[in-house]
Rosetta silent file (secondary structure, phi, psi, omega in degrees, C-alpha in Angstrom):
SEQUENCE: SHSFSRPQGLVMVVTGGSGFLGSHLVQVLLEAEPELRELRILDLNPDPAAVPERSRVRLFRGDVGDLAALGAVLGGADVVFHSASLVDVWGNCSAEAMARVNVLGTKNVIRGCRAGGVPVLIYTSSMEVVGPNTRGDPFVRGDEQTPYPTRHSEPYPLSKAQAERLVLEANGSTISGGGRLVTVSLRPTGIFGERHPLLELFYRRGRGLGGVVPRTLPQNAEHGRVYAGNVAWMHVLAARAARSRPDSVGGEFFFCTDCSPCDFNILLLGPAGLHFGGPRLPKSLLGLLARLNGALREVLGFLGARFAPLLNPYTWAVASTPFTVRSHKARSRLGYRPLFSWEEARDRTVAWVRQLGGA
SCORE:     score description
SCORE:     0.000 S_00000001
   1 L     0.000  -29.499 -176.276   64.078  -56.127   91.615 S_00000001
   2 H   -67.833  -22.224 -176.796   62.910  -58.359   88.828 S_00000001
   3 H   -64.082  -21.843 -179.771   64.357  -56.026   86.151 S_00000001
   4 H   -96.953    3.497  178.784   67.911  -57.182   86.971 S_00000001
   5 L   -75.544  149.658 -177.835   67.068  -60.945   86.821 S_00000001
   6 L   -65.363  135.286  179.219   68.572  -63.025   84.041 S_00000001
   7 L   -56.648  149.950  175.097   66.303  -63.305   80.976 S_00000001
   8 L   -69.485  146.160  174.836   64.582  -66.673   80.466 S_00000001
   9 L   107.265  167.242 -175.644   65.991  -69.046   77.911 S_00000001
  10 E  -109.723  147.558  175.477   69.499  -70.196   76.842 S_00000001
  11 E  -102.326  125.942  177.314   72.317  -68.401   74.949 S_00000001
  12 E  -123.760  148.123  179.734   74.016  -70.856   72.517 S_00000001
  13 E  -124.148  135.887  172.757   77.022  -70.454   70.260 S_00000001
  14 E  -119.899  113.957  174.453   77.818  -72.424   67.091 S_00000001
  15 E   -82.449  140.808 -174.005   81.423  -71.984   65.856 S_00000001
  16 L    67.474   34.125 -174.235   81.603  -72.582   62.088 S_00000001
  17 L   -73.950   -5.568  175.832   77.891  -71.912   61.972 S_00000001
  18 L  -106.879    2.136  179.005   77.801  -70.955   58.267 S_00000001
  19 L   -81.671 -174.516  179.473   79.633  -74.171   57.196 S_00000001
  20 H   -51.405  -71.201 -178.169   78.086  -77.412   56.051 S_00000001
  21 H   -68.210  -40.495 -179.533   77.305  -79.070   59.370 S_00000001
  22 H   -53.715  -43.633 -178.353   77.149  -75.817   61.263 S_00000001
  23 H   -66.734  -32.983  174.671   74.339  -74.484   59.118 S_00000001
  24 H   -67.016  -40.471 -179.401   72.351  -77.687   59.758 S_00000001
  25 H   -65.335  -41.105  175.388   72.924  -77.319   63.486 S_00000001
  26 H   -59.415  -43.079 -179.798   71.747  -73.727   63.380 S_00000001
  27 H   -59.961  -50.749 -177.468   68.582  -74.797   61.518 S_00000001
  28 H   -64.971  -39.632  175.867   67.810  -77.576   63.994 S_00000001
  29 H   -61.412  -44.737 -177.209   68.424  -75.406   67.039 S_00000001
  30 H   -68.050  -31.166 -179.831   66.095  -72.719   65.770 S_00000001
  31 H   -91.350  -25.010 -169.759   63.382  -75.242   64.914 S_00000001
  32 H  -129.670    8.617  176.367   63.674  -77.802   67.692 S_00000001
  33 L  -116.584   93.834 -171.985   65.186  -76.237   70.799 S_00000001
  34 L   -66.671  -17.718 -176.109   62.391  -74.473   72.619 S_00000001
  35 L   -87.816   -2.495 -178.585   64.662  -73.183   75.338 S_00000001
  36 E   -69.482  124.358  178.279   66.831  -71.170   72.869 S_00000001
  37 E  -105.306  -42.295 -178.735   66.799  -67.437   73.512 S_00000001
  38 E  -141.635  133.181  179.298   69.846  -66.267   71.596 S_00000001
  39 E  -120.806  119.214  176.872   72.000  -68.074   69.028 S_00000001
  40 E  -101.168  129.942  177.517   75.460  -66.628   68.224 S_00000001
  41 E  -111.266  119.000  178.442   77.063  -67.808   65.022 S_00000001
  42 E  -107.993  130.155  174.912   80.872  -67.423   64.663 S_00000001
  43 E  -156.316  155.112  175.863   82.272  -67.977   61.206 S_00000001
  44 L   -62.061  -36.620 -179.689   85.064  -66.730   58.948 S_00000001
  45 L  -133.769   78.127  177.642   82.309  -65.710   56.459 S_00000001
  46 L   -56.707  133.382 -176.046   78.929  -65.491   58.232 S_00000001
  47 L  -112.849   98.636  179.776   76.109  -66.011   55.717 S_00000001
  48 H   -60.238  -29.583 -178.095   72.851  -64.224   56.736 S_00000001
  49 H   -68.431  -20.694 -179.187   71.069  -65.893   53.795 S_00000001
  50 H   -85.025   -3.871  179.236   71.683  -69.315   55.365 S_00000001
  51 L   -90.067  112.219 -174.012   69.844  -68.325   58.558 S_00000001
  52 L   -65.018  -29.975  172.649   66.181  -69.338   58.507 S_00000001
  53 L  -144.586  140.139 -173.016   65.156  -66.659   61.049 S_00000001
  54 L  -103.185   -7.475 -171.904   67.112  -63.684   62.306 S_00000001
  55 L   -64.523  -29.950 -175.604   65.256  -62.447   65.429 S_00000001
  56 L  -104.961    2.075 -169.130   67.186  -64.724   67.828 S_00000001
  57 E  -109.500  139.279  171.633   70.467  -64.864   65.865 S_00000001
  58 E  -125.648  129.640 -178.742   73.633  -62.684   66.162 S_00000001
  59 E  -100.781  134.393  176.601   76.344  -63.184   63.523 S_00000001
  60 E  -125.758  128.062  174.242   80.053  -62.738   64.349 S_00000001
  61 E   -89.288  118.856 -176.578   82.859  -62.674   61.838 S_00000001
  62 L  -173.338  174.595 -172.650   85.902  -64.323   63.424 S_00000001
  63 L  -126.654  128.040  177.156   88.487  -67.054   63.563 S_00000001
  64 L   -66.156  -11.499  172.771   88.836  -69.651   66.313 S_00000001
  65 L   -76.099   -7.406 -179.822   92.603  -69.240   65.925 S_00000001
  66 L  -108.589   98.662 -175.954   92.253  -65.738   67.389 S_00000001
  67 H   -60.908  -38.665 -176.215   91.738  -66.141   71.134 S_00000001
  68 H   -62.947  -32.968 -175.484   91.072  -62.414   71.706 S_00000001
  69 H   -76.382  -14.035 -173.418   88.139  -62.456   69.215 S_00000001
  70 H   -81.796  -25.926 -174.824   86.412  -65.342   71.034 S_00000001
  71 H   -51.297  -52.987 -176.648   85.728  -63.418   74.266 S_00000001
  72 H   -65.572  -29.164 -177.655   82.731  -61.433   72.983 S_00000001
  73 H   -79.863  -46.044 -172.107   81.223  -64.461   71.272 S_00000001
  74 H   -87.667  -26.169 -173.126   81.505  -67.008   74.096 S_00000001
  75 L   -55.187  122.129  174.758   81.178  -64.816   77.178 S_00000001
  76 L    81.955    4.778 -177.995   78.072  -65.591   79.179 S_00000001
  77 L   -79.042  159.502  178.375   76.805  -68.357   76.902 S_00000001
  78 L   -91.787  -37.087  179.589   75.081  -71.455   78.295 S_00000001
  79 E  -142.096  139.087  173.408   76.285  -73.904   75.635 S_00000001
  80 E  -118.447  126.782  171.953   78.999  -73.790   72.976 S_00000001
  81 E  -103.552  110.244 -177.728   78.863  -76.154   69.965 S_00000001
  82 E   -93.853   94.488 -178.677   82.372  -76.212   68.503 S_00000001
  83 L  -110.472   -7.540  179.548   81.913  -77.244   64.815 S_00000001
  84 L   -63.192  133.291 -177.542   84.464  -74.956   63.158 S_00000001
  85 L  -162.629  148.191  170.169   87.041  -77.139   61.438 S_00000001
  86 L   -99.394  114.473 -172.704   89.339  -77.259   58.501 S_00000001
  87 L  -107.289  116.543  178.201   88.433  -80.404   56.652 S_00000001
  88 L  -158.488  117.220  176.064   90.966  -81.556   54.060 S_00000001
  89 L  -119.228   16.247 -179.409   92.135  -85.095   53.172 S_00000001
  90 L  -108.168  -20.596  178.480   93.383  -84.216   49.682 S_00000001
  91 L   106.764   15.914  178.240   96.354  -82.022   50.363 S_00000001
  92 L   -75.116  -24.658 -175.747   94.905  -78.600   49.653 S_00000001
  93 L  -118.803  151.562  177.937   95.949  -77.270   53.088 S_00000001
  94 L   -75.879  161.024  178.046   99.266  -77.527   54.938 S_00000001
  95 H   -63.999  -34.054 -178.247   99.560  -79.609   58.159 S_00000001
  96 H   -66.331  -41.952 -179.288  100.336  -76.286   59.968 S_00000001
  97 H   -65.827  -38.017 -178.774   97.124  -74.618   58.753 S_00000001
  98 H   -64.028  -47.692 -177.228   95.173  -77.778   59.856 S_00000001
  99 H   -66.121  -35.662 -175.852   96.772  -77.697   63.346 S_00000001
 100 H   -65.043  -44.267  178.914   96.206  -73.963   63.745 S_00000001
 101 H   -76.240  -52.693 -170.836   92.414  -74.263   63.118 S_00000001
 102 H   -78.152  -34.230 -177.430   91.651  -77.708   64.464 S_00000001
 103 H   -99.449  -58.321  179.707   93.986  -78.006   67.449 S_00000001
 104 H   -63.208  -37.643  178.711   94.906  -74.446   68.480 S_00000001
 105 H   -59.805  -43.078  178.693   91.379  -73.250   67.604 S_00000001
 106 H   -65.798  -38.009  176.064   89.938  -75.925   69.874 S_00000001
 107 H   -61.070  -40.475  179.316   92.363  -74.985   72.635 S_00000001
 108 H   -63.644  -42.507 -179.480   91.240  -71.407   72.250 S_00000001
 109 H   -63.987  -40.181  179.680   87.515  -72.376   72.455 S_00000001
 110 H   -65.636  -44.326  178.438   88.192  -74.324   75.698 S_00000001
 111 H   -61.960  -40.493 -179.740   90.035  -71.366   77.139 S_00000001
 112 H   -65.219  -37.121  174.888   87.261  -69.024   76.008 S_00000001
 113 H   -61.899  -45.543 -177.765   84.653  -71.271   77.637 S_00000001
 114 H   -66.418  -44.055 -178.760   86.527  -71.354   80.927 S_00000001
 115 H   -69.769  -33.534 -175.683   87.174  -67.563   80.940 S_00000001
 116 L   -92.114    7.853 -179.839   83.600  -66.773   79.879 S_00000001
 117 L    64.318   32.557  178.328   81.913  -69.040   82.439 S_00000001
 118 L   -81.612  123.182 -174.140   80.459  -71.377   79.796 S_00000001
 119 L   -89.093  -15.182 -176.155   79.308  -74.611   81.482 S_00000001
 120 E  -134.065  132.814  175.972   78.817  -76.901   78.430 S_00000001
 121 E  -128.943  119.557  179.398   80.963  -77.557   75.430 S_00000001
 122 E  -111.703  121.258 -176.322   79.861  -79.980   72.723 S_00000001
 123 E  -103.927  129.980  175.877   82.558  -80.863   70.159 S_00000001
 124 E   -84.134  102.104  177.139   81.978  -82.048   66.583 S_00000001
 125 L   -94.938 -151.974 -179.013   84.625  -84.787   66.167 S_00000001
 126 L  -158.357  153.663  175.218   84.693  -87.428   63.431 S_00000001
 127 H   -65.194  -15.661 -178.073   84.834  -91.224   63.023 S_00000001
 128 H   -74.196   -7.536  168.898   88.132  -90.530   61.263 S_00000001
 129 H   -68.255  -21.650  177.698   89.761  -90.165   64.673 S_00000001
 130 L   -92.981  -49.769 -177.645   89.358  -93.954   64.801 S_00000001
 131 L   171.319 -166.370   12.522   89.980  -94.830   61.152 S_00000001
 132 L   -79.992  157.976  171.222   90.100  -96.406   58.652 S_00000001
 133 L   -83.524  162.750 -174.336   93.847  -96.819   58.578 S_00000001
 134 L   -76.633   -3.887  168.453   95.537  -96.999   55.141 S_00000001
 135 L   -73.916  -19.708  175.903   96.062 -100.776   55.710 S_00000001
 136 L    84.615   25.210  173.812   92.323 -101.101   55.164 S_00000001
 137 L   -63.193  124.687 -176.199   91.497 -102.899   58.448 S_00000001
 138 L   -75.623  157.588  175.470   87.641 -103.176   58.559 S_00000001
 139 E  -141.171   97.506 -170.902   85.440 -101.875   61.397 S_00000001
 140 E  -106.919  120.704 -177.134   81.997 -103.395   60.953 S_00000001
 141 E    41.247   49.741  179.896   79.061 -102.173   63.096 S_00000001
 142 E   -82.887  164.377  173.746   81.547 -101.368   65.838 S_00000001
 143 L  -126.371 -171.987 -173.650   80.737  -99.350   68.947 S_00000001
 144 L   -62.913  -16.823 -177.906   82.737  -97.162   71.321 S_00000001
 145 L   -97.709  -11.165 -176.018   84.288 -100.249   73.024 S_00000001
 146 L   -71.540  124.043 -178.061   85.377 -102.017   69.827 S_00000001
 147 L   -67.821  149.117  176.678   89.191 -102.138   69.471 S_00000001
 148 L  -154.851  138.273 -178.297   90.762 -100.846   66.231 S_00000001
 149 L   -78.243   76.620 -177.161   94.419 -100.396   65.180 S_00000001
 150 L   -68.224  131.956  177.302   94.258  -96.670   64.592 S_00000001
 151 L  -141.562  106.191 -177.104   97.132  -95.245   62.544 S_00000001
 152 L   -81.317  118.029  176.666   96.883  -91.586   61.389 S_00000001
 153 L  -103.643  -10.555 -175.545   98.607  -90.957   58.045 S_00000001
 154 L  -123.186  147.359  179.215   96.980  -87.610   57.246 S_00000001
 155 H   -59.561  -34.731 -176.299   96.992  -84.280   59.148 S_00000001
 156 H   -61.513  -57.761 -179.130   93.180  -83.971   59.214 S_00000001
 157 H   -62.095  -34.074  179.862   92.260  -87.141   61.259 S_00000001
 158 H   -65.291  -41.824 -178.515   95.363  -86.565   63.460 S_00000001
 159 H   -67.563  -38.275 -178.436   94.293  -82.932   64.204 S_00000001
 160 H   -68.661  -37.520  178.970   90.728  -84.034   64.966 S_00000001
 161 H   -66.620  -37.944  179.031   92.049  -86.759   67.353 S_00000001
 162 H   -68.432  -43.271 -179.006   94.293  -84.244   69.141 S_00000001
 163 H   -63.501  -44.980 -179.005   91.439  -81.688   69.413 S_00000001
 164 H   -58.167  -42.473 -176.981   89.063  -84.314   70.727 S_00000001
 165 H   -64.196  -40.464  177.794   91.533  -85.346   73.389 S_00000001
 166 H   -60.716  -44.242 -177.083   91.847  -81.683   74.540 S_00000001
 167 H   -68.226  -40.194 -177.243   88.043  -81.339   74.825 S_00000001
 168 H   -71.980  -32.754  177.874   87.516  -84.550   76.781 S_00000001
 169 H   -74.298  -20.201  179.961   90.421  -83.766   79.127 S_00000001
 170 L   -81.953   -8.455  179.817   88.909  -80.390   79.801 S_00000001
 171 L   -62.404  132.668  178.231   85.770  -81.976   81.308 S_00000001
 172 L    89.899   -5.341 -177.916   85.419  -81.089   84.936 S_00000001
 173 L   -75.466  155.287 -175.352   87.821  -78.088   84.755 S_00000001
 174 E   -73.926  138.081  177.456   86.870  -74.915   86.636 S_00000001
 175 L  -114.678  161.722  179.431   85.158  -72.099   84.807 S_00000001
 176 L   -55.073  132.415 -179.320   84.891  -68.408   85.707 S_00000001
 177 L    98.679   -9.617  169.673   82.307  -68.035   88.460 S_00000001
 178 L   101.424   -4.493  177.177   83.267  -71.309   90.094 S_00000001
 179 L   -76.472 -170.594  179.074   81.284  -73.898   88.134 S_00000001
 180 E  -122.210  142.982 -179.070   82.632  -76.891   86.245 S_00000001
 181 L   -81.894  134.616  173.962   82.924  -77.329   82.439 S_00000001
 182 E  -107.722  123.065  179.020   80.964  -80.367   81.029 S_00000001
 183 E  -122.559  145.705 -179.961   82.372  -81.539   77.690 S_00000001
 184 E  -139.139  141.248  178.499   81.011  -84.112   75.204 S_00000001
 185 E  -118.991  133.498  177.398   82.444  -85.232   71.860 S_00000001
 186 E  -113.024  135.916 -173.295   80.407  -86.610   68.936 S_00000001
 187 E  -117.211   88.335  176.855   81.907  -88.775   66.201 S_00000001
 188 E   -71.998  150.890  162.988   79.724  -88.823   63.028 S_00000001
 189 L   -75.516 -163.285 -177.630   80.374  -91.212   60.184 S_00000001
 190 E   -60.033  115.222 -175.597   80.390  -89.850   56.622 S_00000001
 191 E   -87.449  137.259  171.715   78.024  -86.931   56.711 S_00000001
 192 E  -131.031  174.716  178.882   75.755  -85.999   53.708 S_00000001
 193 L   143.045 -179.983  178.665   72.962  -83.521   53.105 S_00000001
 194 L   -58.931  142.280  179.364   72.196  -80.210   51.551 S_00000001
 195 L    70.960   19.468  177.013   75.187  -77.906   50.979 S_00000001
 196 L   -74.260  115.523 -174.953   77.666  -80.843   51.142 S_00000001
 197 H   -57.787  -45.427 -174.980   80.749  -79.572   49.180 S_00000001
 198 H   -68.236  -36.572  178.305   81.889  -83.029   48.028 S_00000001
 199 H   -66.353  -38.923  176.360   78.417  -84.089   46.840 S_00000001
 200 H   -63.777  -39.345  176.701   78.225  -80.851   44.884 S_00000001
 201 H   -61.923  -46.743  175.736   81.625  -81.585   43.321 S_00000001
 202 H   -61.096  -38.360 -179.457   80.565  -85.079   42.303 S_00000001
 203 H   -63.311  -47.802 -176.303   77.369  -83.761   40.848 S_00000001
 204 H   -68.315  -35.011  178.165   79.087  -81.048   38.795 S_00000001
 205 H   -69.119  -38.199  178.956   81.809  -83.455   37.559 S_00000001
 206 H   -65.418  -36.949  175.626   79.101  -85.927   36.593 S_00000001
 207 H   -64.584  -42.503  179.023   77.210  -83.221   34.631 S_00000001
 208 H   -63.501  -25.191  176.910   80.505  -82.332   32.958 S_00000001
 209 L   -92.374   17.483  178.419   80.870  -85.980   31.879 S_00000001
 210 L    82.353   21.371 -179.174   77.493  -85.967   30.209 S_00000001
 211 L    87.549    8.681 -178.403   75.560  -87.245   33.199 S_00000001
 212 E  -112.524  130.573  173.304   77.660  -90.365   33.764 S_00000001
 213 E  -108.442  125.556 -179.128   79.586  -91.009   36.972 S_00000001
 214 E   -62.178  141.666 -179.623   82.345  -93.596   36.664 S_00000001
 215 L   -84.534  105.374 -174.806   81.955  -96.661   38.866 S_00000001
 216 L  -110.806  -26.788 -176.122   85.025  -96.417   41.071 S_00000001
 217 L   -80.876  140.339  173.778   83.974  -97.885   44.449 S_00000001
 218 L   -60.608  151.774 -175.548   84.318 -101.608   45.119 S_00000001
 219 L   -64.650  -33.200 -175.434   80.953 -103.396   45.309 S_00000001
 220 L   -91.708    8.530 -176.657   81.443 -104.521   48.944 S_00000001
 221 L   -72.083  106.922 -175.656   82.540 -101.103   50.263 S_00000001
 222 L  -106.263  101.998  179.048   80.335 -100.513   53.260 S_00000001
 223 E  -122.435  122.663 -171.580   80.994  -97.036   54.683 S_00000001
 224 L   -60.062  141.838 -179.530   78.582  -95.651   57.261 S_00000001
 225 E  -124.392  152.854  179.356   76.610  -92.553   56.267 S_00000001
 226 E  -150.378  135.676  178.195   74.580  -90.166   58.426 S_00000001
 227 E   -72.743  136.334 -175.975   72.360  -87.207   57.460 S_00000001
 228 H   -55.593  -35.135  178.346   73.586  -83.817   58.615 S_00000001
 229 H   -63.323  -36.531  178.532   70.198  -83.013   60.230 S_00000001
 230 H   -73.250  -33.046  174.043   70.516  -86.127   62.430 S_00000001
 231 H   -64.250  -45.930  179.002   74.092  -85.187   63.428 S_00000001
 232 H   -61.576  -40.261  179.977   72.814  -81.797   64.402 S_00000001
 233 H   -65.246  -34.745  176.085   69.980  -83.329   66.439 S_00000001
 234 H   -68.272  -29.979  173.214   72.433  -85.447   68.425 S_00000001
 235 H   -62.467  -39.873 -177.231   74.313  -82.209   69.296 S_00000001
 236 H   -65.256  -46.071 -178.761   71.067  -80.752   70.627 S_00000001
 237 H   -65.846  -37.417  177.422   70.413  -83.902   72.715 S_00000001
 238 H   -62.873  -40.475  174.269   74.005  -83.958   73.950 S_00000001
 239 H   -62.428  -41.947  175.562   73.670  -80.406   75.173 S_00000001
 240 H   -60.251  -48.925 -176.776   70.448  -81.240   76.998 S_00000001
 241 H   -62.887  -39.460  179.512   72.048  -84.278   78.627 S_00000001
 242 H   -65.632  -32.585  177.683   75.182  -82.252   79.645 S_00000001
 243 H   -78.318  -36.987 -175.271   72.995  -79.693   81.351 S_00000001
 244 H   -92.956  -30.594 -179.920   70.541  -82.071   83.065 S_00000001
 245 L  -142.299   69.005 -176.285   72.767  -85.094   83.931 S_00000001
 246 H   -57.854  -34.713 -176.011   76.402  -84.075   83.552 S_00000001
 247 H   -67.452  -18.330 -175.404   77.766  -87.014   85.458 S_00000001
 248 H   -94.963  -14.110 -175.984   76.372  -89.528   82.942 S_00000001
 249 H  -128.840  -19.511 -176.107   77.829  -87.848   79.786 S_00000001
 250 L   -55.749  131.529  178.203   80.651  -85.514   80.818 S_00000001
 251 L    77.525   10.836 -175.188   84.035  -86.496   79.274 S_00000001
 252 E  -107.739  154.522  170.137   82.409  -89.063   76.979 S_00000001
 253 E  -115.058  154.301 -176.275   82.409  -89.560   73.192 S_00000001
 254 E  -134.389  133.407  169.345   79.572  -90.933   71.100 S_00000001
 255 E   -68.827  141.048 -179.701   79.328  -92.583   67.692 S_00000001
 256 E  -127.812  115.282  174.874   76.762  -90.864   65.463 S_00000001
 257 L  -146.720 -179.826  175.994   74.940  -92.638   62.671 S_00000001
 258 L  -147.084 -153.640 -176.061   71.377  -93.268   61.429 S_00000001
 259 L   -98.347   21.417 -178.824   69.588  -95.597   58.972 S_00000001
 260 L   -70.277  135.447  178.201   71.090  -94.161   55.784 S_00000001
 261 L   -68.316  157.965 -177.397   72.192  -96.803   53.296 S_00000001
 262 L   -71.699  -32.488 -174.254   75.897  -97.174   52.458 S_00000001
 263 L   -90.033   46.517 -169.142   75.403  -96.780   48.628 S_00000001
 264 H   -68.840  -31.373  179.779   74.001  -93.311   49.225 S_00000001
 265 H   -52.286  -47.440 -176.650   75.809  -91.665   46.196 S_00000001
 266 H   -67.706  -43.837 -176.229   73.739  -93.687   43.648 S_00000001
 267 H   -70.743  -20.514  178.108   70.559  -93.126   45.645 S_00000001
 268 H   -97.484  -38.841 -175.928   71.089  -89.351   45.842 S_00000001
 269 H   -85.232  -27.571  178.812   72.650  -88.527   42.441 S_00000001
 270 L   -56.313  -52.580  178.730   70.509  -90.926   40.422 S_00000001
 271 L   -64.031  -17.694  179.824   67.257  -89.019   41.049 S_00000001
 272 L   -88.500    6.093  174.844   69.090  -85.817   40.254 S_00000001
 273 L   102.618    5.375  177.441   69.715  -87.006   36.681 S_00000001
 274 L  -105.202  154.396  171.648   73.062  -88.783   36.867 S_00000001
 275 E  -134.656  152.998 -177.011   73.739  -92.470   36.294 S_00000001
 276 E   -95.414  118.128 -174.874   76.667  -94.646   37.135 S_00000001
 277 E  -140.639 -178.198 -177.078   78.128  -96.227   34.024 S_00000001
 278 L    80.308  171.690 -178.064   81.194  -97.590   32.256 S_00000001
 279 L   -68.626  146.151  177.939   83.218 -100.536   33.378 S_00000001
 280 L   -79.143  120.678 -178.045   83.996 -100.947   37.105 S_00000001
 281 L   -65.701  141.120 -179.616   87.687 -100.346   37.488 S_00000001
 282 L   -62.534  139.202  179.428   89.570 -103.233   39.262 S_00000001
 283 H   -52.295  -41.413 -176.448   90.239 -102.585   42.916 S_00000001
 284 H   -64.902  -38.558 -179.634   93.979 -103.286   42.466 S_00000001
 285 H   -67.378  -38.905  178.054   94.239 -100.669   39.699 S_00000001
 286 H   -66.701  -39.700  177.084   92.448  -97.989   41.814 S_00000001
 287 H   -63.221  -35.744  179.249   94.720  -98.837   44.731 S_00000001
 288 H   -69.556  -44.142  178.296   97.768  -98.426   42.441 S_00000001
 289 H   -60.431  -42.295  179.434   96.475  -95.083   41.139 S_00000001
 290 H   -56.315  -46.994 -176.248   95.935  -93.923   44.750 S_00000001
 291 H   -69.103  -37.844  178.495   99.492  -94.800   45.685 S_00000001
 292 H   -63.551  -45.369  176.702  100.883  -93.140   42.517 S_00000001
 293 H   -60.397  -42.545  176.566   98.957  -89.927   43.289 S_00000001
 294 H   -56.601  -46.612  178.984  100.242  -90.058   46.823 S_00000001
 295 H   -63.712  -39.230 -178.159  103.842  -90.361   45.693 S_00000001
 296 H   -66.907  -39.747  177.398  103.407  -87.639   43.141 S_00000001
 297 H   -58.419  -42.920 -175.543  101.853  -85.332   45.843 S_00000001
 298 H   -67.089  -44.202 -177.011  104.903  -85.935   48.067 S_00000001
 299 H   -61.118  -48.241 -174.733  107.398  -85.199   45.210 S_00000001
 300 H   -68.690  -36.776  178.354  105.637  -82.062   44.030 S_00000001
 301 H   -60.951  -39.950  177.549  105.204  -80.898   47.646 S_00000001
 302 H   -64.068  -28.299 -179.572  108.962  -81.229   48.177 S_00000001
 303 L   -88.382    0.226  176.568  109.444  -79.068   45.065 S_00000001
 304 L    92.865    7.273 -179.273  107.014  -76.415   46.403 S_00000001
 305 L  -103.543  147.946 -179.979  104.066  -77.264   44.136 S_00000001
 306 L  -102.097  127.707  177.598  100.630  -78.274   45.503 S_00000001
 307 L  -132.425  118.098 -172.752   98.972  -81.323   43.980 S_00000001
 308 L  -128.694   71.768 -179.053   95.619  -82.374   45.625 S_00000001
 309 L   -70.577  153.606  175.601   93.990  -85.249   43.729 S_00000001
 310 L   -65.262  -33.669 -179.711   90.643  -86.630   45.020 S_00000001
 311 L   -98.782  115.386  177.556   92.168  -90.122   44.942 S_00000001
 312 L  -145.627  171.583 -174.791   95.105  -90.725   47.313 S_00000001
 313 H   -53.312  -38.575 -179.625   96.031  -93.608   49.661 S_00000001
 314 H   -74.057  -46.177  178.316   93.902  -92.230   52.532 S_00000001
 315 H   -60.586  -35.588 -179.746   90.735  -91.343   50.494 S_00000001
 316 H   -67.489  -38.016 -178.816   91.013  -94.754   48.830 S_00000001
 317 H   -66.768  -37.761  175.254   91.176  -96.383   52.259 S_00000001
 318 H   -63.273  -41.416 -175.108   88.095  -94.390   53.351 S_00000001
 319 H   -73.028  -33.941 -168.118   86.206  -95.313   50.164 S_00000001
 320 H  -108.558   -5.193 -175.795   87.111  -98.983   50.011 S_00000001
 321 L   -94.251  121.285  171.685   87.362 -100.106   53.686 S_00000001
 322 L   -54.536  120.028 -174.159   84.187 -101.561   55.373 S_00000001
 323 E  -150.750   94.494 -175.683   83.673  -99.040   58.154 S_00000001
 324 E  -133.729  149.259 -177.559   80.269  -98.889   59.883 S_00000001
 325 E  -129.844  172.638  173.572   79.180  -98.109   63.464 S_00000001
 326 L  -117.811  153.948  179.549   76.272  -98.381   65.867 S_00000001
 327 L  -113.759   35.662 -178.241   74.862  -95.548   67.956 S_00000001
 328 H   -59.356  -40.259 -178.577   73.616  -97.709   70.872 S_00000001
 329 H   -63.807  -42.487  174.109   75.447  -95.593   73.459 S_00000001
 330 H   -64.477  -34.180 -176.976   73.889  -92.354   72.209 S_00000001
 331 H   -66.111  -42.749 -176.177   70.526  -94.073   72.162 S_00000001
 332 H   -82.118  -37.084 -177.379   70.774  -95.113   75.878 S_00000001
 333 H   -89.434  -32.873 -176.767   72.633  -92.108   77.311 S_00000001
 334 H  -104.027  -10.492 -172.590   71.369  -89.244   75.142 S_00000001
 335 L    69.176   29.890 -178.191   67.967  -90.648   74.151 S_00000001
 336 L   -70.540  129.124  163.982   69.018  -90.359   70.544 S_00000001
 337 L  -140.015  137.290 -177.201   66.668  -91.377   67.775 S_00000001
 338 L   -51.454  130.406  178.445   67.151  -89.959   64.272 S_00000001
 339 L   -72.391  -35.524 -179.220   64.992  -86.796   63.818 S_00000001
 340 L  -115.371  133.030  176.983   64.848  -87.357   60.066 S_00000001
 341 L   -69.592  164.368  175.570   64.037  -90.657   58.341 S_00000001
 342 H   -59.543  -37.128 -177.320   66.238  -91.862   55.431 S_00000001
 343 H   -66.619  -40.650  176.406   63.356  -90.930   53.039 S_00000001
 344 H   -64.273  -43.805  179.426   63.210  -87.357   54.408 S_00000001
 345 H   -60.749  -44.307 -178.046   67.021  -87.041   54.280 S_00000001
 346 H   -61.332  -50.691  179.822   67.064  -88.381   50.736 S_00000001
 347 H   -60.395  -44.431 -179.887   64.278  -86.053   49.532 S_00000001
 348 H   -63.400  -43.978 -177.136   65.774  -82.915   51.097 S_00000001
 349 H   -67.723  -47.460  179.629   69.224  -83.739   49.658 S_00000001
 350 H   -61.281  -39.578 -179.624   67.996  -84.645   46.173 S_00000001
 351 H   -61.635  -42.458  176.427   65.907  -81.456   45.987 S_00000001
 352 H   -63.491  -46.355  178.298   69.036  -79.442   46.798 S_00000001
 353 H   -59.007  -43.474  178.115   71.156  -81.334   44.229 S_00000001
 354 H   -58.457  -43.604 -178.258   68.457  -80.808   41.532 S_00000001
 355 H   -62.561  -27.745  179.266   68.472  -77.149   42.292 S_00000001
 356 H   -60.063  -41.798 -174.830   72.270  -76.993   41.720 S_00000001
 357 L  -104.478   11.573 -177.076   71.694  -77.849   38.113 S_00000001
 358 L    61.558   26.540 -176.857   68.337  -76.180   37.684 S_00000001
 359 L   -78.739    0.000    0.000   66.951  -79.698   37.105 S_00000001
């Protein structure tokens, strides 16, 4: 009779598991979740080389926008981590593409969880669902109760806010087999770490400029940072809490940060051989350039051409607005403490950046 009993251990799914954050989540699950029996990774381009061990891993090539393809991946899983997302605040992608992946894709994952009898869904949201707004209103060491005049001017934060609302509203809905779905959403601040595309871009541009990175950020710009490994760890803790005490976390969102300093670019790129030099451009001039780039992007977009500068009104607001959070709620409800210290996070990231340039 025992041959038909369910195998011990948990089946977990990571959507976007070969992406930046998804690959860190895969790594932490394999190393730090003793109950893990099988890990299914869904990605547009699954990368076997990014998986530290293959014995418990199954790779699936697929798109969250395709509901039919999700059935085989999600069916019978115990936990789904939905990290697949189209991240673009520069104008490379259309608003329609963003909505298809981030909103429709999330709707499909929720449907797939309910049809496949999945009891727990953990969503990777973003602090950008709160702000900053392009007015530059500050948010300093705020928590989940701190009011903020949110105004979405870009498709990416809007799509993440819409997706998060869908996830939290799905909490308590019936799943196949008669149970209830428990949903949790995590809102990390600016994530950094190995394989971060923007950090790689900054590094390569700095190398192209002879090892000098222009000083563009205002001196008082305090923007919260968090190491990807610690964001991944909070996902693991959220899943454990959702399974063991669903009433205390179901339908809730949590801010996610750690002890990383705000001027992390200097602290990460400096040891990799770059230095910040040249005159610091006035804040008013940078703000003007951002607005000009934004206007040019609109005009060229109207004419059918795509212009995606790094500096635009929204990215300038993100870079120049004091925006920091506290993770007290995650600490008390999820038992969150950073898994990696700032020193470990820095050393791991610097080693990766150095390897990019063969330094």
